[in-house]
C-alpha positions as CSV (number, residue, x, y, z in Angstrom):
1,F,-0.8,-13.5,27.0
2,N,-4.2,-15.1,28.3
3,E,-6.8,-16.0,25.4
4,E,-9.2,-13.2,26.8
5,L,-6.6,-10.7,26.3
6,I,-5.8,-10.8,22.9
7,L,-9.3,-11.4,21.9
8,D,-10.3,-7.5,23.7
9,W,-6.9,-6.6,21.7
10,F,-8.1,-8.2,18.5
11,V,-11.8,-6.4,19.1
12,Q,-10.4,-3.0,20.2
13,I,-8.2,-3.1,16.6
14,T,-10.7,-3.5,14.9
15,L,-12.5,-0.6,16.5
16,A,-10.1,1.3,15.5
17,L,-9.7,0.1,11.5
18,K,-14.1,0.6,11.8
19,H,-13.1,4.3,12.9
20,V,-10.7,5.0,10.0
21,H,-12.2,3.3,7.7
22,D,-15.6,4.9,8.4
23,R,-13.6,8.6,8.2
24,K,-12.6,7.5,4.4
25,V,-8.7,6.3,5.1
26,L,-7.1,3.5,4.3
27,H,-4.1,2.6,6.9
28,R,-2.5,-0.2,3.3
29,D,0.0,-1.0,6.4
30,I,-1.3,-3.4,9.2
31,K,0.9,-5.2,10.7
32,S,2.0,-6.4,14.4
33,Q,4.0,-3.6,14.2
34,N,2.1,-0.9,13.9
35,V,-0.1,-2.0,17.3
36,F,1.0,-0.4,19.9
37,L,-0.3,-1.4,23.6
38,T,-0.4,1.1,26.8
39,R,0.5,0.2,29.9
40,D,-3.4,-0.4,31.0
41,G,-4.1,-2.5,27.7
42,C,-4.6,-0.4,25.4
43,A,-4.4,-1.0,21.8
44,K,-3.8,1.5,19.5
45,L,-3.0,1.9,15.7
46,G,0.2,3.9,15.4
47,D,2.1,4.7,12.1
48,F,0.1,5.9,9.2
49,G,3.0,7.2,7.0
50,I,1.6,5.7,3.9
51,S,-2.5,5.4,5.2
52,K,-4.1,6.9,2.0
53,V,-7.6,9.1,1.9
54,L,-10.5,8.3,0.0
55,N,-12.3,10.8,-2.4
56,T,-15.9,11.5,-1.1
């Protein structure tokens, strides 16, 4: 994988985490096995099995 593609995935993952955190959800299991790549190059954050919703 080239550097530009990896950087794009990093940005996508970071934006996904911001989206989740803005909704008061903690993923609690961020690791490479929980990042999924689509055929068209999108990075998806998955496995929210141990996530936690924070009280407001």
